[in-house]
C-alpha positions as CSV (number, residue, x, y, z in Angstrom):
1,X,0.1,-0.1,-0.2
2,X,1.2,3.3,-0.8
3,X,1.8,4.6,2.6
4,X,1.7,8.4,2.6
5,X,2.2,7.8,-1.0
6,X,0.6,10.2,-3.6
7,X,-1.4,8.4,-6.2
8,X,-0.9,11.0,-8.9
9,X,-3.2,9.2,-11.3
10,X,-5.8,8.7,-8.7
11,X,-5.5,12.0,-7.0
12,X,-5.5,10.3,-3.7
13,X,-3.4,11.6,-0.9
14,X,-2.4,9.6,2.1
15,X,-3.2,11.5,5.4
16,X,-1.0,11.4,8.3
17,X,-2.0,12.3,11.9
18,X,-0.4,15.4,13.4
19,X,-1.0,14.5,17.0
20,X,1.3,11.4,17.3
21,X,4.4,11.3,19.6
22,X,7.7,9.5,19.0
23,X,8.9,9.9,22.7
24,X,9.2,6.4,24.4
25,X,6.6,6.1,27.2
26,X,7.6,5.0,30.8
27,X,5.2,2.0,30.7
28,X,3.0,0.1,28.3
29,X,-0.3,2.0,27.9
30,X,-3.3,0.4,26.3
31,X,-4.4,2.8,23.6
32,X,-7.6,0.9,22.4
33,X,-11.1,1.3,21.4
34,X,-13.9,-1.3,21.9
35,X,-14.4,-4.2,19.6
36,X,-16.5,-3.0,16.6
37,X,-17.3,-5.9,14.6
38,X,-14.0,-7.7,13.8
39,X,-12.0,-4.7,13.8
40,X,-10.2,-4.3,17.2
41,X,-7.9,-1.3,17.7
42,X,-4.8,-1.7,19.8
43,X,-2.8,1.5,19.0
44,X,-5.0,4.4,18.5
45,X,-2.7,6.7,16.6
46,X,-1.5,6.9,13.0
47,X,0.5,3.7,12.6
48,X,-0.1,2.4,8.9
49,X,0.9,-0.9,7.3
50,X,1.9,-2.6,10.6
51,X,4.3,-5.5,10.6
52,X,4.3,-7.3,13.9
53,X,6.8,-10.0,14.9
54,X,7.5,-11.9,17.9
55,X,11.0,-12.1,19.4
56,X,12.5,-12.7,22.8
57,X,9.3,-12.8,24.6
58,X,8.0,-9.5,23.2
59,X,6.2,-8.2,20.3
60,X,7.5,-5.6,18.0
61,X,5.5,-3.5,15.5
62,X,6.9,-1.6,12.5
63,X,4.9,1.0,10.4
64,X,4.9,3.7,7.8
65,X,6.2,7.1,8.6
66,X,4.3,9.5,10.7
67,X,4.8,13.0,12.3
68,X,6.1,12.9,16.0
69,X,4.9,15.1,18.6
70,X,7.8,17.7,17.9
71,X,6.6,18.0,14.3
72,X,9.4,16.1,12.8
73,X,8.8,13.0,10.7
74,X,9.3,9.5,12.1
75,X,10.8,7.7,9.1
76,X,9.9,4.2,10.2
77,X,7.8,3.8,13.2
78,X,8.4,1.1,15.8
79,X,6.5,0.0,19.0
80,X,6.7,-2.9,21.5
81,X,4.5,-5.0,23.6
82,X,4.6,-7.8,26.0
83,X,1.0,-9.1,25.3
84,X,0.2,-7.7,21.6
85,X,-2.5,-5.7,23.4
86,X,-0.8,-2.9,25.4
87,X,1.7,-1.0,23.1
88,X,4.5,1.4,23.9
89,X,5.6,3.7,20.8
90,X,9.3,3.6,20.8
91,X,10.1,6.3,18.1
92,X,12.1,5.9,14.8
93,X,13.5,2.3,13.8
94,X,15.4,4.1,10.7
95,X,16.4,7.6,12.1
96,X,19.1,8.0,9.4
97,X,17.7,8.1,5.9
98,X,19.5,6.1,3.3
99,X,21.9,8.1,0.9
100,X,19.8,7.2,-2.0
101,X,16.7,8.8,-0.4
102,X,18.2,11.4,1.8
103,X,16.4,14.4,0.2
104,X,13.0,12.9,0.1
105,X,10.4,12.0,3.0
106,X,8.3,9.1,2.1
107,X,9.1,5.8,3.7
108,X,6.5,3.3,4.2
109,X,5.5,-0.5,4.3
110,X,8.4,-1.9,6.4
111,X,8.8,-5.8,6.5
112,X,11.0,-6.6,9.4
113,X,12.2,-9.9,10.6
114,X,15.1,-11.6,12.4
115,X,17.5,-13.8,10.3
116,X,19.1,-16.4,12.5
117,X,21.9,-17.0,10.1
118,X,22.9,-13.5,9.8
119,X,22.3,-12.7,13.3
120,X,20.7,-9.5,12.4
121,X,17.1,-7.9,12.1
122,X,16.5,-7.2,8.5
123,X,14.1,-4.4,7.3
124,X,12.9,-4.1,3.7
125,X,11.0,-0.8,3.1
126,X,9.8,1.4,0.2
127,X,10.8,5.0,-0.3
128,X,10.9,7.8,-2.8
129,X,14.4,8.2,-4.3
130,X,16.3,11.4,-4.6
131,X,15.9,11.3,-8.3
132,X,12.2,11.4,-7.9
133,X,11.8,8.6,-10.6
134,X,9.4,5.9,-9.6
135,X,9.6,4.2,-6.2
136,X,12.5,2.1,-4.9
137,X,13.0,-0.6,-2.3
138,X,15.7,-0.6,0.3
139,X,17.3,-3.2,2.7
140,X,18.5,-2.3,6.2
141,X,20.0,-4.1,9.1
142,X,20.1,-3.8,12.9
143,X,21.3,-5.7,16.0
144,X,18.4,-4.7,18.1
145,X,14.6,-4.9,17.1
146,X,14.1,-1.3,18.0
147,X,16.9,-0.4,15.8
148,X,18.5,1.8,14.7
149,X,18.5,0.1,11.3
150,X,21.2,1.0,8.8
151,X,20.6,1.0,5.2
152,X,23.1,-0.9,3.2
153,X,23.8,2.0,1.0
154,X,22.2,0.9,-2.4
155,X,18.7,0.2,-3.2
156,X,17.5,-3.4,-3.7
157,X,15.0,-2.5,-6.4
158,X,14.0,0.4,-8.7
159,X,10.9,0.6,-10.6
160,X,8.5,2.9,-12.6
161,X,5.6,4.7,-10.9
162,X,4.8,2.7,-7.8
163,X,5.3,-0.9,-9.0
164,X,8.3,-1.9,-6.7
165,X,6.8,-1.3,-3.5
166,X,5.3,-3.1,-0.5
167,X,7.9,-5.8,0.1
168,X,7.4,-9.1,2.0
169,X,10.2,-11.5,2.6
170,X,9.6,-15.1,3.1
171,X,11.8,-18.2,3.8
172,X,10.2,-21.4,2.5
173,X,10.0,-24.0,5.4
174,X,10.1,-26.8,2.8
175,X,13.1,-25.8,0.7
176,X,14.7,-23.1,2.8
177,X,14.7,-21.0,-0.3
178,X,14.4,-17.1,0.1
179,X,11.5,-15.2,-1.7
180,X,10.4,-11.6,-2.0
181,X,6.8,-10.6,-2.8
182,X,5.9,-7.0,-3.9
183,X,3.7,-5.0,-6.1
184,X,1.1,-2.4,-6.7
185,X,0.4,0.3,-9.5
186,X,-2.5,-1.6,-11.0
187,X,0.0,-4.3,-11.8
188,X,0.1,-8.1,-10.6
189,X,1.7,-9.0,-7.3
190,X,5.0,-10.6,-8.0
191,X,7.4,-13.0,-6.4
192,X,11.1,-13.7,-7.1
193,X,13.6,-15.9,-5.4
194,X,16.4,-14.1,-3.4
195,X,19.9,-14.8,-2.2
196,X,20.3,-16.2,1.4
197,X,21.5,-12.9,2.7
198,X,18.8,-10.8,1.3
199,X,21.3,-8.7,-0.7
200,X,20.2,-9.4,-4.3
201,X,17.9,-11.7,-6.2
202,X,19.2,-15.3,-6.7
203,X,21.2,-15.8,-9.9
204,X,19.1,-17.0,-12.7
205,X,15.9,-16.1,-11.0
206,X,12.9,-14.3,-12.6
207,X,9.9,-12.5,-11.3
208,X,6.7,-14.3,-11.5
209,X,3.2,-12.8,-11.3
210,X,1.1,-14.5,-8.6
211,X,-2.1,-12.4,-8.2
212,X,-3.6,-10.1,-10.9
213,X,-5.8,-7.0,-10.3
214,X,-9.4,-6.7,-11.5
215,X,-10.3,-10.3,-10.9
216,X,-13.0,-9.8,-8.2
217,X,-16.2,-7.7,-8.0
218,X,-14.8,-5.4,-5.2
219,X,-11.6,-4.2,-3.9
220,X,-9.5,-5.5,-6.7
221,X,-8.7,-2.7,-9.4
222,X,-5.5,-2.3,-7.5
223,X,-3.9,-4.9,-5.5
224,X,-0.9,-4.5,-3.1
225,X,0.3,-5.2,0.5
226,X,1.4,-8.8,0.0
227,X,2.0,-11.1,3.1
228,X,2.7,-14.8,2.8
229,X,1.8,-17.2,5.6
230,X,2.4,-21.0,5.6
231,X,0.1,-23.3,7.3
232,X,-0.2,-27.0,7.2
233,X,1.4,-27.3,3.9
234,X,-0.4,-24.5,2.2
235,X,0.9,-21.0,1.3
236,X,-1.6,-18.3,2.0
237,X,-1.0,-14.9,0.2
238,X,-2.7,-12.0,1.9
239,X,-3.1,-8.8,0.0
240,X,-5.1,-5.6,0.0
241,X,-7.0,-3.2,-2.5
242,X,-8.3,-0.8,-3.8
243,X,-7.3,2.4,-2.2
244,X,-5.6,2.6,1.2
245,X,-6.2,6.2,2.4
246,X,-7.4,9.7,1.7
247,X,-10.9,10.9,1.4
248,X,-11.9,8.0,-0.9
249,X,-10.3,5.3,1.1
250,X,-11.8,1.9,0.1
251,X,-9.7,-1.0,1.2
252,X,-10.0,-4.5,2.5
253,X,-7.9,-7.7,3.0
254,X,-8.1,-10.3,0.5
255,X,-6.7,-14.0,0.3
256,X,-5.3,-16.3,-2.2
257,X,-3.4,-19.8,-1.7
258,X,-1.1,-22.1,-3.5
259,X,0.8,-25.4,-2.9
260,X,4.1,-23.8,-3.9
261,X,5.4,-20.3,-2.9
262,X,5.7,-19.5,-6.7
263,X,2.0,-20.5,-7.3
264,X,-0.2,-20.9,-9.1
265,X,-2.4,-19.0,-6.5
266,X,-6.1,-19.5,-6.3
267,X,-8.1,-16.6,-5.1
268,X,-10.9,-17.3,-2.5
269,X,-13.4,-15.6,-5.0
270,X,-12.2,-17.8,-7.7
271,X,-12.5,-21.0,-5.6
272,X,-16.0,-20.3,-4.4
273,X,-17.2,-18.7,-7.6
274,X,-18.3,-15.6,-5.7
275,X,-15.6,-13.2,-7.2
276,X,-15.3,-11.9,-3.6
277,X,-12.0,-12.8,-2.0
278,X,-12.2,-10.3,0.9
279,X,-11.8,-11.7,4.5
280,X,-11.7,-8.4,6.4
281,X,-13.8,-5.4,5.4
282,X,-15.1,-2.2,7.0
283,X,-17.8,-2.0,9.6
284,X,-20.0,0.6,11.1
285,X,-17.2,2.4,13.0
286,X,-14.0,1.8,11.1
287,X,-13.3,1.8,7.3
288,X,-10.6,0.7,4.9
289,X,-8.9,-2.2,7.0
290,X,-5.9,-3.5,5.1
291,X,-2.0,-3.8,4.5
292,X,-1.9,-6.7,7.0
293,X,0.7,-9.0,8.7
294,X,0.3,-12.4,10.2
295,X,2.0,-13.4,13.5
296,X,1.9,-16.3,16.1
297,X,1.9,-16.0,19.9
298,X,3.8,-18.2,22.3
299,X,0.8,-20.5,22.5
300,X,0.5,-21.1,18.7
301,X,-2.4,-18.8,18.1
302,X,-2.3,-16.8,14.9
303,X,-3.3,-13.1,14.7
304,X,-3.8,-10.5,11.9
305,X,-2.3,-7.0,12.3
306,X,-3.7,-4.2,10.0
307,X,-4.6,-0.6,9.8
308,X,-8.1,1.0,9.7
309,X,-9.5,4.4,9.7
310,X,-12.0,5.5,12.3
311,X,-15.0,7.0,10.4
312,X,-15.7,9.7,13.0
313,X,-12.2,10.6,13.6
314,X,-10.4,10.4,10.4
315,X,-7.9,12.9,11.4
316,X,-6.2,10.2,13.6
317,X,-5.0,8.6,10.4
318,X,-4.7,4.9,10.1
319,X,-4.6,3.1,13.5
320,X,-3.3,-0.4,14.2
321,X,-5.7,-3.1,14.7
322,X,-5.2,-6.8,15.7
323,X,-7.7,-9.6,15.5
324,X,-7.6,-13.3,15.8
325,X,-7.4,-15.5,12.7
326,X,-7.6,-19.2,12.2
327,X,-7.8,-21.5,9.2
328,X,-11.0,-23.4,8.7
329,X,-12.0,-25.5,5.8
330,X,-8.9,-24.5,3.8
331,X,-9.1,-20.6,4.2
332,X,-8.4,-18.0,7.0
333,X,-11.3,-16.7,8.9
334,X,-10.9,-13.4,11.0
335,X,-12.5,-13.6,14.4
336,X,-12.6,-11.5,17.6
């Protein structure tokens, strides 16, 4: 999703909350609203495109840029929790801009994970380059989940318009191969094998399209925000569409699945012949839920983290939400 990204061809502008603070709090404070349908807010501030991971007995969440309390922009937001319900906002995980995007201010959609072989936390993220030609993707590393993450110095991928955005790294538990999923700009979502250190694409690999836009009745004119989850032998590709933000926000989480990380992926709406692949949509209080991540707690329960917009208080931006999720009859179901 094009976090704070300006969709020139759509005229849609991502809005950011001006009331957020990047100062670390003394103790976790639950910033939550009541359950409203399936959408459950856990961090009631602008925190778009959240990736949540579990590490060392804590949970860490990373999000698209947002203004801090002093008016300065936080490049990549980070927060932590001991129970994934009460969160402490911990400031900027990427305080130093990469050299190739040092003159711009548009950083979004971070995917963060711990690589045991590298003994490093790895962050893939989207950004506007200094050249202002298209959108680029970067890779940064850190020794601590809170950062600071340091960009490697050169972008991983360059693309026209906003095609090369919204990265999702995935290690196949069957083969051990490394893959990267990405995409938007009214183009298909794509996947390509990567080298084991995430420094580049694997030699001889090529990008393969896995999900195409315009295949469902709703939310599919633009698809983005890839997230891959593996469960019981099946690869589940979560994605979002149509429009993440702005006055015309119209967003939902959708799903497709495959028996191979390279596909072919079958959409839910294709499988059940409804042409409706959405598993999480707006309710009476919150709209435009999307750009999710999937994580597992210490008991093995799975959760979906995503953002949504409170209809009555859109000035807050896209707040972070977490709901339970489980697989039933071969497909994920979001529950309270």
